[in-house]
N, CA, C and O atoms as a GROMACS GRO file, in nm:
protein
  292
    1UNK      N    1  -0.444  -1.316  -2.693
    1UNK     CA    2  -0.473  -1.200  -2.612
    1UNK      C    3  -0.520  -1.246  -2.474
    1UNK      O    4  -0.591  -1.345  -2.462
    2UNK      N    5  -0.481  -1.174  -2.370
    2UNK     CA    6  -0.518  -1.207  -2.234
    2UNK      C    7  -0.667  -1.182  -2.212
    2UNK      O    8  -0.732  -1.110  -2.289
    3UNK      N    9  -0.720  -1.243  -2.108
    3UNK     CA   10  -0.860  -1.217  -2.073
    3UNK      C   11  -0.877  -1.069  -2.044
    3UNK      O   12  -0.794  -1.009  -1.976
    4UNK      N   13  -0.984  -1.012  -2.093
    4UNK     CA   14  -1.010  -0.870  -2.071
    4UNK      C   15  -1.148  -0.852  -2.012
    4UNK      O   16  -1.232  -0.942  -2.020
    5UNK      N   17  -1.170  -0.737  -1.953
    5UNK     CA   18  -1.296  -0.705  -1.890
    5UNK      C   19  -1.334  -0.562  -1.925
    5UNK      O   20  -1.249  -0.482  -1.963
    6UNK      N   21  -1.459  -0.532  -1.914
    6UNK     CA   22  -1.507  -0.396  -1.935
    6UNK      C   23  -1.548  -0.340  -1.799
    6UNK      O   24  -1.623  -0.403  -1.725
    7UNK      N   25  -1.498  -0.221  -1.768
    7UNK     CA   26  -1.536  -0.156  -1.643
    7UNK      C   27  -1.597  -0.021  -1.675
    7UNK      O   28  -1.565   0.040  -1.777
    8UNK      N   29  -1.683   0.025  -1.588
    8UNK     CA   30  -1.745   0.156  -1.608
    8UNK      C   31  -1.675   0.256  -1.518
    8UNK      O   32  -1.655   0.232  -1.398
    9UNK      N   33  -1.638   0.370  -1.576
    9UNK     CA   34  -1.573   0.476  -1.503
    9UNK      C   35  -1.650   0.605  -1.524
    9UNK      O   36  -1.704   0.629  -1.632
   10UNK      N   37  -1.654   0.688  -1.422
   10UNK     CA   38  -1.714   0.819  -1.437
   10UNK      C   39  -1.627   0.901  -1.531
   10UNK      O   40  -1.505   0.882  -1.536
   11UNK      N   41  -1.689   0.990  -1.606
   11UNK     CA   42  -1.615   1.071  -1.703
   11UNK      C   43  -1.506   1.154  -1.635
   11UNK      O   44  -1.400   1.177  -1.693
   12UNK      N   45  -1.531   1.197  -1.513
   12UNK     CA   46  -1.431   1.274  -1.438
   12UNK      C   47  -1.306   1.189  -1.412
   12UNK      O   48  -1.194   1.239  -1.420
   13UNK      N   49  -1.326   1.061  -1.381
   13UNK     CA   50  -1.213   0.970  -1.358
   13UNK      C   51  -1.136   0.950  -1.488
   13UNK      O   52  -1.013   0.945  -1.487
   14UNK      N   53  -1.206   0.937  -1.598
   14UNK     CA   54  -1.139   0.920  -1.727
   14UNK      C   55  -1.054   1.043  -1.759
   14UNK      O   56  -0.942   1.030  -1.808
   15UNK      N   57  -1.106   1.162  -1.730
   15UNK     CA   58  -1.030   1.285  -1.755
   15UNK      C   59  -0.904   1.288  -1.667
   15UNK      O   60  -0.798   1.331  -1.712
   16UNK      N   61  -0.917   1.244  -1.542
   16UNK     CA   62  -0.801   1.238  -1.453
   16UNK      C   63  -0.698   1.139  -1.505
   16UNK      O   64  -0.578   1.166  -1.500
   17UNK      N   65  -0.744   1.026  -1.555
   17UNK     CA   66  -0.653   0.926  -1.611
   17UNK      C   67  -0.580   0.983  -1.733
   17UNK      O   68  -0.460   0.960  -1.751
   18UNK      N   69  -0.652   1.054  -1.817
   18UNK     CA   70  -0.590   1.114  -1.936
   18UNK      C   71  -0.477   1.209  -1.896
   18UNK      O   72  -0.372   1.211  -1.959
   19UNK      N   73  -0.500   1.287  -1.791
   19UNK     CA   74  -0.399   1.383  -1.745
   19UNK      C   75  -0.280   1.314  -1.681
   19UNK      O   76  -0.170   1.370  -1.674
   20UNK      N   77  -0.300   1.192  -1.633
   20UNK     CA   78  -0.197   1.118  -1.562
   20UNK      C   79  -0.105   1.039  -1.655
   20UNK      O   80   0.003   0.997  -1.614
   21UNK      N   81  -0.146   1.019  -1.777
   21UNK     CA   82  -0.067   0.938  -1.872
   21UNK      C   83   0.075   0.991  -1.884
   21UNK      O   84   0.098   1.112  -1.885
   22UNK      N   85   0.170   0.898  -1.894
   22UNK     CA   86   0.310   0.935  -1.912
   22UNK      C   87   0.340   0.972  -2.057
   22UNK      O   88   0.427   1.054  -2.084
   23UNK      N   89   0.268   0.912  -2.149
   23UNK     CA   90   0.283   0.941  -2.291
   23UNK      C   91   0.146   0.922  -2.357
   23UNK      O   92   0.065   0.843  -2.307
   24UNK      N   93   0.119   0.990  -2.466
   24UNK     CA   94  -0.016   0.993  -2.526
   24UNK      C   95  -0.075   0.856  -2.560
   24UNK      O   96  -0.196   0.838  -2.545
   25UNK      N   97   0.005   0.762  -2.604
   25UNK     CA   98  -0.050   0.633  -2.646
   25UNK      C   99  -0.053   0.529  -2.534
   25UNK      O  100  -0.082   0.412  -2.558
   26UNK      N  101  -0.022   0.571  -2.413
   26UNK     CA  102  -0.027   0.479  -2.300
   26UNK      C  103  -0.172   0.435  -2.278
   26UNK      O  104  -0.262   0.518  -2.272
   27UNK      N  105  -0.193   0.305  -2.265
   27UNK     CA  106  -0.329   0.254  -2.245
   27UNK      C  107  -0.371   0.272  -2.100
   27UNK      O  108  -0.288   0.283  -2.010
   28UNK      N  109  -0.501   0.274  -2.081
   28UNK     CA  110  -0.552   0.282  -1.943
   28UNK      C  111  -0.509   0.158  -1.864
   28UNK      O  112  -0.483   0.167  -1.744
   29UNK      N  113  -0.504   0.045  -1.930
   29UNK     CA  114  -0.460  -0.078  -1.864
   29UNK      C  115  -0.318  -0.064  -1.810
   29UNK      O  116  -0.290  -0.099  -1.696
   30UNK      N  117  -0.226  -0.011  -1.894
   30UNK     CA  118  -0.088   0.012  -1.851
   30UNK      C  119  -0.083   0.112  -1.735
   30UNK      O  120  -0.011   0.092  -1.637
   31UNK      N  121  -0.161   0.217  -1.750
   31UNK     CA  122  -0.162   0.322  -1.648
   31UNK      C  123  -0.214   0.271  -1.514
   31UNK      O  124  -0.154   0.295  -1.410
   32UNK      N  125  -0.325   0.200  -1.517
   32UNK     CA  126  -0.384   0.149  -1.394
   32UNK      C  127  -0.294   0.043  -1.331
   32UNK      O  128  -0.280   0.038  -1.208
   33UNK      N  129  -0.232  -0.043  -1.412
   33UNK     CA  130  -0.140  -0.144  -1.359
   33UNK      C  131  -0.023  -0.076  -1.289
   33UNK      O  132   0.017  -0.119  -1.180
   34UNK      N  133   0.032   0.028  -1.349
   34UNK     CA  134   0.143   0.102  -1.288
   34UNK      C  135   0.099   0.169  -1.158
   34UNK      O  136   0.173   0.168  -1.059
   35UNK      N  137  -0.020   0.226  -1.158
   35UNK     CA  138  -0.071   0.294  -1.039
   35UNK      C  139  -0.093   0.195  -0.924
   35UNK      O  140  -0.063   0.227  -0.808
   36UNK      N  141  -0.144   0.077  -0.954
   36UNK     CA  142  -0.168  -0.021  -0.848
   36UNK      C  143  -0.036  -0.071  -0.790
   36UNK      O  144  -0.027  -0.096  -0.669
   37UNK      N  145   0.066  -0.087  -0.874
   37UNK     CA  146   0.197  -0.128  -0.824
   37UNK      C  147   0.255  -0.022  -0.732
   37UNK      O  148   0.311  -0.053  -0.626
   38UNK      N  149   0.242   0.105  -0.773
   38UNK     CA  150   0.292   0.214  -0.690
   38UNK      C  151   0.218   0.220  -0.556
   38UNK      O  152   0.280   0.241  -0.452
   39UNK      N  153   0.087   0.201  -0.560
   39UNK     CA  154   0.007   0.204  -0.439
   39UNK      C  155   0.048   0.091  -0.344
   39UNK      O  156   0.065   0.114  -0.224
   40UNK      N  157   0.064  -0.028  -0.398
   40UNK     CA  158   0.104  -0.143  -0.315
   40UNK      C  159   0.241  -0.120  -0.254
   40UNK      O  160   0.264  -0.151  -0.137
   41UNK      N  161   0.332  -0.066  -0.332
   41UNK     CA  162   0.468  -0.039  -0.283
   41UNK      C  163   0.465   0.063  -0.170
   41UNK      O  164   0.530   0.044  -0.067
   42UNK      N  165   0.392   0.170  -0.188
   42UNK     CA  166   0.384   0.273  -0.084
   42UNK      C  167   0.315   0.222   0.040
   42UNK      O  168   0.352   0.256   0.152
   43UNK      N  169   0.214   0.139   0.020
   43UNK     CA  170   0.142   0.083   0.135
   43UNK      C  171   0.237  -0.004   0.217
   43UNK      O  172   0.237   0.003   0.340
   44UNK      N  173   0.318  -0.086   0.149
   44UNK     CA  174   0.415  -0.170   0.218
   44UNK      C  175   0.519  -0.085   0.291
   44UNK      O  176   0.558  -0.117   0.403
   45UNK      N  177   0.564   0.023   0.226
   45UNK     CA  178   0.660   0.112   0.290
   45UNK      C  179   0.600   0.175   0.414
   45UNK      O  180   0.668   0.188   0.516
   46UNK      N  181   0.474   0.214   0.408
   46UNK     CA  182   0.406   0.274   0.522
   46UNK      C  183   0.394   0.173   0.636
   46UNK      O  184   0.420   0.206   0.751
   47UNK      N  185   0.355   0.050   0.603
   47UNK     CA  186   0.344  -0.055   0.705
   47UNK      C  187   0.480  -0.081   0.770
   47UNK      O  188   0.488  -0.098   0.892
   48UNK      N  189   0.586  -0.086   0.690
   48UNK     CA  190   0.720  -0.108   0.744
   48UNK      C  191   0.761   0.008   0.834
   48UNK      O  192   0.823  -0.012   0.939
   49UNK      N  193   0.728   0.132   0.793
   49UNK     CA  194   0.760   0.250   0.872
   49UNK      C  195   0.690   0.242   1.008
   49UNK      O  196   0.752   0.264   1.111
   50UNK      N  197   0.561   0.212   1.007
   50UNK     CA  198   0.487   0.201   1.133
   50UNK      C  199   0.546   0.093   1.223
   50UNK      O  200   0.562   0.113   1.344
   51UNK      N  201   0.577  -0.020   1.165
   51UNK     CA  202   0.635  -0.130   1.243
   51UNK      C  203   0.766  -0.086   1.307
   51UNK      O  204   0.791  -0.115   1.424
   52UNK      N  205   0.849  -0.016   1.229
   52UNK     CA  206   0.979   0.026   1.279
   52UNK      C  207   0.965   0.126   1.395
   52UNK      O  208   1.037   0.115   1.494
   53UNK      N  209   0.874   0.223   1.383
   53UNK     CA  210   0.862   0.322   1.490
   53UNK      C  211   0.791   0.266   1.612
   53UNK      O  212   0.804   0.322   1.722
   54UNK      N  213   0.716   0.159   1.596
   54UNK     CA  214   0.648   0.098   1.709
   54UNK      C  215   0.737   0.001   1.787
   54UNK      O  216   0.709  -0.029   1.903
   55UNK      N  217   0.843  -0.048   1.726
   55UNK     CA  218   0.927  -0.148   1.789
   55UNK      C  219   0.980  -0.107   1.927
   55UNK      O  220   0.970  -0.186   2.021
   56UNK      N  221   1.037   0.014   1.943
   56UNK     CA  222   1.090   0.049   2.076
   56UNK      C  223   0.983   0.046   2.185
   56UNK      O  224   1.008  -0.004   2.295
   57UNK      N  225   0.864   0.099   2.157
   57UNK     CA  226   0.758   0.100   2.256
   57UNK      C  227   0.710  -0.041   2.288
   57UNK      O  228   0.687  -0.075   2.404
   58UNK      N  229   0.697  -0.124   2.185
   58UNK     CA  230   0.653  -0.261   2.207
   58UNK      C  231   0.757  -0.338   2.289
   58UNK      O  232   0.721  -0.418   2.375
   59UNK      N  233   0.884  -0.314   2.261
   59UNK     CA  234   0.990  -0.379   2.339
   59UNK      C  235   0.980  -0.334   2.485
   59UNK      O  236   0.995  -0.416   2.576
   60UNK      N  237   0.955  -0.204   2.506
   60UNK     CA  238   0.940  -0.152   2.642
   60UNK      C  239   0.823  -0.218   2.713
   60UNK      O  240   0.832  -0.252   2.831
   61UNK      N  241   0.713  -0.236   2.642
   61UNK     CA  242   0.593  -0.295   2.703
   61UNK      C  243   0.607  -0.445   2.728
   61UNK      O  244   0.560  -0.496   2.829
   62UNK      N  245   0.672  -0.513   2.636
   62UNK     CA  246   0.681  -0.659   2.646
   62UNK      C  247   0.798  -0.706   2.729
   62UNK      O  248   0.786  -0.805   2.801
   63UNK      N  249   0.910  -0.639   2.722
   63UNK     CA  250   1.029  -0.683   2.792
   63UNK      C  251   1.045  -0.605   2.923
   63UNK      O  252   1.128  -0.516   2.934
   64UNK      N  253   0.962  -0.641   3.020
   64UNK     CA  254   0.974  -0.574   3.149
   64UNK      C  255   0.969  -0.679   3.260
   64UNK      O  256   0.908  -0.784   3.243
   65UNK      N  257   1.031  -0.649   3.374
   65UNK     CA  258   1.040  -0.746   3.483
   65UNK      C  259   0.904  -0.787   3.540
   65UNK      O  260   0.887  -0.901   3.585
   66UNK      N  261   0.807  -0.696   3.539
   66UNK     CA  262   0.677  -0.729   3.596
   66UNK      C  263   0.610  -0.843   3.518
   66UNK      O  264   0.553  -0.935   3.577
   67UNK      N  265   0.617  -0.837   3.386
   67UNK     CA  266   0.557  -0.943   3.305
   67UNK      C  267   0.633  -1.074   3.320
   67UNK      O  268   0.573  -1.181   3.323
   68UNK      N  269   0.766  -1.066   3.330
   68UNK     CA  270   0.845  -1.186   3.343
   68UNK      C  271   0.818  -1.256   3.477
   68UNK      O  272   0.826  -1.378   3.487
   69UNK      N  273   0.786  -1.178   3.578
   69UNK     CA  274   0.753  -1.237   3.709
   69UNK      C  275   0.625  -1.322   3.699
   69UNK      O  276   0.614  -1.425   3.766
   70UNK      N  277   0.532  -1.281   3.618
   70UNK     CA  278   0.408  -1.356   3.602
   70UNK      C  279   0.429  -1.490   3.529
   70UNK      O  280   0.352  -1.583   3.547
   71UNK      N  281   0.532  -1.497   3.447
   71UNK     CA  282   0.561  -1.620   3.377
   71UNK      C  283   0.595  -1.734   3.473
   71UNK      O  284   0.570  -1.850   3.443
   72UNK      N  285   0.653  -1.699   3.590
   72UNK     CA  286   0.699  -1.799   3.685
   72UNK      C  287   0.605  -1.811   3.806
   72UNK      O  288   0.640  -1.874   3.905
   73UNK      N  289   0.488  -1.751   3.797
   73UNK     CA  290   0.394  -1.756   3.911
   73UNK      C  291   0.321  -1.887   3.917
   73UNK      O  292   0.238  -1.907   4.005
   0.00000   0.00000   0.00000
């Protein structure tokens, strides 16, 4: 068996977890592992989205003749 730990959760959080289960015998460990993977995936998608929408403005700010003139000063 893998190393395990005991964590304390508020009863309200436990009730929320029970409502979130995909099937009745799903363990909290399985549920929390799935939730953390989903969170990480969405966070990465959000970061990629921000990067993509910022690219045109950053290109405008960085690729301009005024800045290039300073490189040769």
